[in-house]
Every structure is written in structure tokens, then in C-alpha cells.
N, C-alpha and C positions, 0 to 999 in steps of 0.2 A: 463793139459799142464804145464811143468816146464818152466815158462817164464824167459828168461835170462834178465839181467839188461839192455842190449842194443840189442833188437831183430833185428834192422836194420843192425848193425855190424855183427851179427851172420849170417843173411841171405846172406849178401854181402861178407862173408868170402870166398866164392867160386868164386868170380868174375874173378880172374886170370885164373882159370880152364875153365870157360865159355868163356873167351876171346880167349882161344887157338883154339876153333872151330868157334867162332862167326865171326872172321875176314875173314876166308876162306869162310864161308857161305855167308857173305855179298858180297864178290867179285863174288861168283858164281851167286847169284841172280842178281847182277848188270849186269853181263855179259850175262845173259839169261832173259831179261825182257819180259813181256807178256802184251798184251793190255787188256783193260777192257773186262770181260766175257771170256777171254782166259787164265786165270791164272792157268792152270792145272798142269804144272810142278812145279810151286811155291807151289801150294796146296799140292802136293805129298811130297815135302821137309818138309813142315810144319807138315803134318800128321806123318811122320816118326820121326821127332824130338820130337813132343809132346808125342807120344807113348813111346819113349825112356825115357822121363821124368816122365812117370807114369800117364799121363792124360787119361781120358776116352774121346775118340775122335769121333766126327761125322763130316763127310765132305759132300760136294756137296749140301750145304744149300744155296739156292738162286743161284744155278749154281755151282760155285767153292768155295763157302765160307766154312770155317773150324772153328769148335769150339772144345776147349779142356776144360774139367772140372776136377778140382782137389778138392776133398772133404777132409777136415781135421778137423773133429769134428764140434761141434755146433759153430755158430758165424755168422758174416755178410757174404754176398756174394758180391764179387767185380768183376765187368766185366772190363777187359782190352782189348782195341781194337786196331788193326793195319790194315791198308789198304794195298793191294797187287799189284794193277795194275800199268802199266807203260803208257807211252805216245807215240804218233806217231811223234817222234822227232829224227833227225839224230844226234848222239852223236859227240861232237867236243872237248872232254876233253883231248884227247891224253893219257889217262891213259892206263897202260898195260892190265887192265881188262875192257876196254871200250866195250860197246855193238857194235856188227856189225850185229845185227839181223834185218832182213826184213821179213815182213809177210803181209797178207791181212787183212784189217780192216773189220768191219761189213758190209760195202758196197761193199766189194770185191776189193777195191783199194790196190795196193801194196804200203806199207809204211815202213819207218824205225821205229825202236822201241828203246826207251831209258827210263831208270829210271831217268827222269829229275825232279822229284818232291820229291824224297827221300823216297818213299814207301819201297824201299829195306832196308833202315835204320830202318823204323818202324817195319817191319817183323823181322829183326834180333834182334832188341832190345827186342821185346816182347817174342821171343823164349828164349832169354837169361834170361829175368826176370822170365819166366815160369819155366825154369830149376832151377834157384836159389831158387824160392819159394818151388819147389818140394824137393830140397835137405835140405831146412831149415824148415821143418814142425814142428820141436820142438819149433820154435820161434813164432808161430802164430796159431790161430784157425779160422775156417770158410771155405769158398769155394772160389776158384779162377776160373773165366771163362776167358780163353784166346780166343778171337774172332778175326779171320782173315777175313776181308771183301773184296770181289771183287768189281770192277767197281765203285770206288769212283770218278774217273775222269769224268765219264758221269752222275754222280748224281743219279744212281738208284740201286747201289749195296746194300746199307743198307736196302732200302725198299724191295729189292728182298729177302733178308734174312728174314725180318719180314714177308713178304707175304708167304714165304715158311714154316712158322710154327716155327720160332725161339723160340717164347715164350713157345712152347710145348716141346722143347727138352733141355731146360736149367732150372735150379732151379730159384726160384724167386730172383731177383736182388735187392740189396740195393743201389748200387751206380755204375755209369759207368764212366770210365776214358779213356782219349785218349791224344795223343801228336802228334806234327808235327815238323820235322826239318825245320829250317828257315835260311835265309841268315844273320845270326848273328854270333858273335864269338863262336867257338866251346867251349864247357864246360859250357856255360851259360844256365840257365833255367829260364823261365818267365811265370807268370800267369796273368790273367786279369779277373776281376769281370764283370758280365753282358754280353752284346752283344760283342762277341770276333771275330766272323767271320760273314761276310755279307751274307744275302740271295742273291741268284743270279737267274736271269731269262734271258734266251735267247728267243728272239721273231723274227720269220721270217715273214716279211710283204711283201705281193705281191700287188702291185698297178697296175692298168690297164689303158692303153692308147689306141690310135688308130694309127696303123702303116701307114707309108707313105714314099715317096721318100724324101731324105734329102733336095732336092731343092724345095719341096712343103710343107713346115711346116704348111701352112694354112689348109691343109687337114688332119692334124694329131692332136692327143692329145699326146704330147711328154712325155713319162714316165720318161725320164731322168731329164727334168726340174721339173716335179712333185716330183721326189725323192729328188732332190736338195733342193727344198723348204721345204720338210719334214725334211731333215737333219738340216737345219738352224733353223726351228721352234722348233724342239725337244730340242735344246740346251737351250731354254728359260724355260723349265720345272724346271731344277735345280735352275736357277737364279731367277725365278719369281713365281714359284708355290710351292717351298719347303722352309721351314723356314731356315734361316741361321744357326741355331743351329743343324740342321739335316745333316747327311752325306749321299749323294747320288752320285753315279757315273753312268752316262748314256753314252754309247759308240755305235756309228754306225760303226760296224767293217767291213761291206761288203756291196757294192752296185753292182748289176749285171743287165745289160740291153743292149740290142742290140747285133749286130754281125758284123757291118761294119760301117765305118765312114759316108757313105752317105745313110744309112738306118735308119729311125726312127722306133724303135721297138714298140711292142704293150704291153709290160709290163716291170716292174722293180721289183727286189727283194732286199729288205734291210734286213740285219741281225743286230739286236740291242741287246746289253747286258746291263743289269741293275743290280746294286749292292745297297742294302739298309740294314739298321740296325734296322728297325722298321716295323712291319707288316702293321700298318695303312698307313705309308708312302709308303710302297711297293704297296699296293692296289691303293692308290691315283695316284702314278706315272704310273702304268700300265694303269689305266683308262685314264690318261691324254695323254698317247701315242696313244691310240685308238682314242680318241676324235680329236686330232690334225691330225692324218692321214686321218680320215674320212672327216674332214673339208677341208683339202688340196685337197683331191680327188674331192670333190664337187666343190671347187673353180676352179679346172682345167677342170671341165666338163668331168670327167672320165666316160666311157661308163658303168662301173659296179663298185660296191663297192669293197673295199680292202679285202684281206684275211689275217687273223692273225693266227699264229701257235706258241704256247709256247712250248719250249723244253729245255732240260738240266737245269731243275729247281733244285736249291739247297736250303735247308731250312736255316733259321736263326739259328746261333749257339749262345745260350745264357747261359753262365756259371752260375750255381746256386751259390748264394753268400756264403751260409754256407759251401757248399762242397769246393768251391774255397778257402775260408779262412782256412779250415782245411788242404788242400793240401799245401797252401802257407806257413802255419806255419811249416809243416813238411819239406818242401823244405828249408825254411830259416834256420832251425836248422841243417839240414844236409849239404847243399851246402854253407852256409855262404854268402860271397860276390859274389859267382857265381850265386846266386838267385837274379833276378831283376824283377821289374814290366814290363809287356809286353803291348804295345799299341794294341788297336783293329786292326785287320788285314782286308784288303779289299778283301782277297781271300775268297773262299767259300768251304764248306764241306757238306757231307751228313751224317756224324756220328750221328748227333742229332736225325735223324729219328729212330735210334735204342732205345736210352733211352726214347724218347718221346712216342714211341709205347709201351714200357714196363712200362711207367708211373713212371720212376725213375729219380732222380736228377743226374746231371753230371757236370764235368768240363773238359776242354780241354786246354792244355798248349803248349808252344813252347820250343824247344831246339835249340841251335846254331849249325851250321855245317861248318862254314868257318874258315880256318886257322887263328888263332888269330893275328899272325904277319902280314899276308896279309890284314886282316880287319883293323888293327890299322894303317897301312901304308896308306890305302885308306882313312880312316877317317881323318887322319892328313892332307892329301892333299885336303880334301873336295871333294873326288871323289868316295864315296861309291856307288852312283847310277851308275857311269860309269864303275867302276872297279870290283865290286863284283857281280858275277853271282847270279841271283835269280831263284827261282823255275820255272820250265818249260823252262829254258834256255838250249840250247845245250851244254853249258859249266858248268852247275850246277852239282857239284860232291862234296858232303860233305867229309871232311877229315875223314878217318876211326877212328882215335883217336884224341882227346878224345870223339868224337861224340857218338860212340857205348857205351862206358862206361857210359857216362852221360845219354843217353836215357834209358839204362838198369837200372841204379841206380834210375832214376826218377820214373820209373814204380814200382820198388820195394818199394821205400820210400812212394809213394802215396798209394799203396795197403796196406802197413802195417799201415798207418794212421787209417785204420779200422780193419785190421785183427790182429794187435798186441796190441789191447786195452782191 
């Protein structure tokens, strides 16, 4: 390879050409969102674009997952990942390319669909980076794997690709990299060492009572009262069983019981969400939830023990220190003042299931997506929480630029931290 003096500049030389199709592709994907495990149209767009960029493509991995492999001589293998799925949210952005899609979810319910988390940004940026790396092969050596993952929002898409033989259809990986657009000023890039995204666990708890007429509570075991006591007691886990130096979020998001004001039902269903940043703490809190629920059922004289169902489980995302330092150094040199430290996020991801299964180190960073003037105005007024839409909001819509440029640049810069050395 004839290594240029500035491989990043050489690879990014074609950014304006990439931008010419990226922006239209982004609007298309945003306007045609697809729910988890239904990302077939999006996958077809990805396959066509990767093949046009010279990648060897395999699709339908783990359902609708797509990988593109570009080999360019000997050297490291870098895996770049983007997620593809959208959410059952009714878009309220008012954009000319807003989604009006409605479809049926996995349970057969009719729902609206929106890219309310920015996965359309992730797909578009990775396709742009893949194209630039393909055009700039004179500037680097090694192998690029562009991986497009389904079903991140339900927490099983990464594992689905792994279980479908991902390791058998890609070359051995040296490092895995991923990014996410966040409600921060567009143009900013941020990294974080160590635990960057929380582990998440959703638990459905069914507790049992004895039904009766509302006028005769003495004949009942009231599951509403039982559920209420559980809610109150669960709040003490964070305040009294977790060290003040640990971060834990425990939310009872739903309670369902009964059908009429004068009927005491025979069961209640609670849905609990847990966020933790340490596996030992995660295990301890899950055990505490079960202990408290069982004890409250016994205290209420429930006719049978409770049922517990864990679902929508997301792994802890722990950035490798050395990998993160290498990416941070590259970002600092390229982005300058636009590169900032990023705080740990309370959101969750399943990306880490892929590098963990492959046995490779990884790092995961954030890019801003909010119009800078809009963000500064809200910050100056102390109203960021009130005025800036966050991921999963019906009004969350990253500005197209400089968001797409920044995300594309970040993927290229991070990849070249290995490929151009």
C-alpha cells in the first residue's frame, strides 16, 4: 500500500459525493420505518448499496440482518455496526418526510411506526462510511465488516445474528465499533470509558388474590392492595439495599387489575423495569425484587405464589479502556473542540452481545443530532429537559446535517485508527 500522509483526509475526500445520495436515502428510510424483525425493505436497500460499493454481501442473518465484507489486503479486521429497526410510535415532527406508516406488530395489533430512536441515521452513516472506505482503499489495509442488525429495540436482534451463525460467515474480528445519535448538539462526538449503557431487565409479575364483591372485602384477598404494597416496598431497594455509589433505576411502569369499580379481582399484573451498571448489582436487585414480592404475597395471605417473567433483557455495555482511548485520540485529533467526554447513559443496547460472543473488544460512542441553535437556546433557558426531544419521543428527529456528516466521519475515523496504521 502506498500510504498517504493523511489517510483520513484521503478517505473522506469523497464525502460530498456520498452526501449527495445519503440525504435522500435518509429521508427514504425515515419515511418508511419498519418494526423489529420486519426490516425487510430496509435490508434490501442496504444490500443494494453495499453491493454497489463492492462489498461481498450476506443477508437474512438472524432474520433480516445484513453483513458486507470488504477485504483489502492483510491487516486488522474492523466490524462497524448499525441497527435498523423502528418503534411503534406515532410521528409528530411535522417534517415533510415524516412517517405515516401503520402496520401490525408481533402480537397482531395495529400500530403506528416511526424512526424515533435514530436508527435511520445509523444505517445511513454506516452505508456512507462503507462507500468511502471502498473508494479509499489506497489509504488503508485490512478488512471492513459493515454489519446491519435487526431488532435492537426488543433486545434480541444481536443475539439472533450470533445464534444464526454470524461467526461462521465473517472473518475473525479484531475490534467492534458502534455509535448512537443522542439528544445533544449536532456535530458533537463523545466517548466514555467503562460502563456506558445500562443493563436493562423487564419483569412481568403476576400476584394472586381472591375475588369478591366490592362491598364484601372481608371475603377477598385484594390484589390491588397487594400490588400497591409491592410498589411502595420496591422503592426501598435503591434507597436501602444499593450502595449510594451505585446507579440503579427501578420503575414500576404498569399495574393492571380488575375490571369494574365494585369488583375485587383475583390477580394483578405489575411490569417492572430495571437499569443497572454492574452485573453483581443487577443480580442482587433482581433477587431483592423476587424476595419482596414473595414476602408481600405471604403477608397478604395470597392463595398461591407469584409468577415472574423476565423479558426484553439488554446486556451491560462496557467499553474497553484501550479501545476507547484509541478511538478518543483519533476523534480528538480529527474533531478538535467538537469531541467531548460523554456521560454514561441510562438507555440500553444489545450491541455488546455481538463482540462478547465473538470474544473481541469494543467501544460505543455518541453523536449529537439536535440543531445547535435550538439546543443552546434551551440550555440558556435551563429548559433542555422540557424543550429538547429525546430518543423514543414522537418529536425526535435529528437534523440531517451536520448529523449525517458527523456520524459518517466518526465511523471512518474510528475504523482508520486500526486500518491505516
